C-alpha positions in Angstrom: -10.0 -50.6 23.0 -7.8 -51.8 25.8 -10.2 -51.9 28.8 -7.4 -51.8 31.4 -5.7 -48.8 29.8 -9.0 -47.0 29.5 -9.7 -47.7 33.2 -6.3 -46.3 34.2 -6.9 -43.2 32.1 -10.3 -42.6 33.7 -9.0 -43.4 37.2 -6.1 -41.0 36.8 -8.4 -38.3 35.4 -10.7 -38.7 38.4 -7.8 -38.5 40.9 -6.4 -35.4 39.1 -9.8 -33.7 39.0 -10.4 -34.3 42.8 -6.8 -33.2 43.6 -7.1 -30.0 41.5 -10.6 -29.3 42.9 -9.3 -29.6 46.4 -6.4 -27.3 45.7 -8.9 -24.8 44.1 -11.1 -25.1 47.2 -8.2 -24.2 49.4 -7.4 -21.2 47.2 -4.0 -22.3 46.0 -2.3 -22.0 42.7 -1.5 -25.3 41.0 1.4 -27.0 42.7 4.0 -29.4 41.5 1.7 -32.4 42.3 -1.2 -31.1 40.2 1.1 -30.2 37.3 2.8 -33.6 37.5 -0.6 -35.3 37.6 -1.7 -33.4 34.5 1.5 -34.4 32.7 1.1 -38.0 33.8 -2.5 -38.0 32.5 -1.3 -36.7 29.2 1.3 -39.4 29.0 -1.5 -42.0 29.6 -3.6 -40.4 26.9 -0.7 -40.6 24.5 -0.3 -44.3 25.3 -4.0 -44.9 24.8 -4.0 -43.1 21.5 -0.9 -45.0 20.4 -2.5 -48.3 21.2 -5.6 -47.3 19.2 -3.5 -46.3 16.2 -1.6 -49.6 16.3 -4.9 -51.5 16.6 -6.2 -49.7 13.5 -2.9 -50.4 11.6 -3.4 -54.1 12.4 -6.8 -54.0 10.8 -9.4 -53.2 13.5 -11.6 -50.3 12.3 -14.3 -48.4 14.1 -17.3 -47.9 11.8 -17.4 -44.2 12.5 -13.7 -43.8 11.6 -13.7 -40.0 11.2 -15.5 -39.5 14.5 -13.0 -41.7 16.2 -10.0 -39.9 14.6 -11.4 -36.5 15.7 -11.8 -37.8 19.3 -8.3 -39.2 19.1 -6.8 -35.8 18.1 -9.1 -33.9 20.4 -8.2 -35.9 23.5 -4.5 -35.4 22.8 -4.8 -31.6 23.0 -7.1 -31.1 26.1 -4.5 -31.4 28.8 -1.7 -29.5 27.1 -4.2 -26.6 26.6 -5.3 -26.8 30.2 -1.7 -26.8 31.4 -0.7 -23.8 29.3 -3.8 -22.0 30.3 -3.1 -22.7 34.0 0.5 -21.7 33.7 -0.5 -18.4 32.1 -2.4 -17.2 35.1 -1.4 -19.3 38.2 -4.4 -18.6 40.5 -6.8 -20.9 42.3 -8.9 -20.9 39.1 -6.0 -22.5 37.3 -6.7 -25.6 39.3 -10.3 -25.5 38.1 -9.1 -25.4 34.5 -7.0 -28.5 35.1 -9.8 -30.3 36.9 -12.2 -29.5 34.0 -9.5 -30.7 31.6 -9.2 -34.0 33.5 -12.9 -34.5 33.5 -13.0 -33.7 29.7 -10.3 -36.3 29.1 -12.3 -38.9 31.0 -15.4 -38.2 29.1 -13.7 -38.2 25.7 -11.8 -41.5 26.5 -15.1 -43.1 27.5 -16.7 -41.9 24.3 -13.9 -43.3 22.3 -14.4 -46.7 23.9 -18.1 -46.5 23.1 -17.4 -45.8 19.5 -14.8 -48.6 19.4 -17.1 -51.2 21.0 -20.2 -50.4 18.8 -18.1 -50.7 15.7 -15.9 -53.6 16.8 -18.9 -55.7 17.7 -18.2 -56.1 21.4 
């Protein structure tokens, strides 16, 4: 996987989790900054997944192909679900949902990298 892109996704997820966590701690509903951060994180995830698909089309293959594909699909739906859930009930807990979504994206992206490295030999 692209290490720089992975680092950007993980970093953006961490910033979003902290930002949403602080807003939840202050008892606020998700503001524009948190929602924009969630949308930006999803955009980064789309780019990461697109890069992975292009790499697979070019011939690189993870050994656990099905597992990688399931993570690929799963990581794409986490933030949209979190955003919809947060928009359905805009309370302080909506920020917690977005923060957990961001942490989940970070974990899934890191796991995708592990699967890629083990199967790609480095």
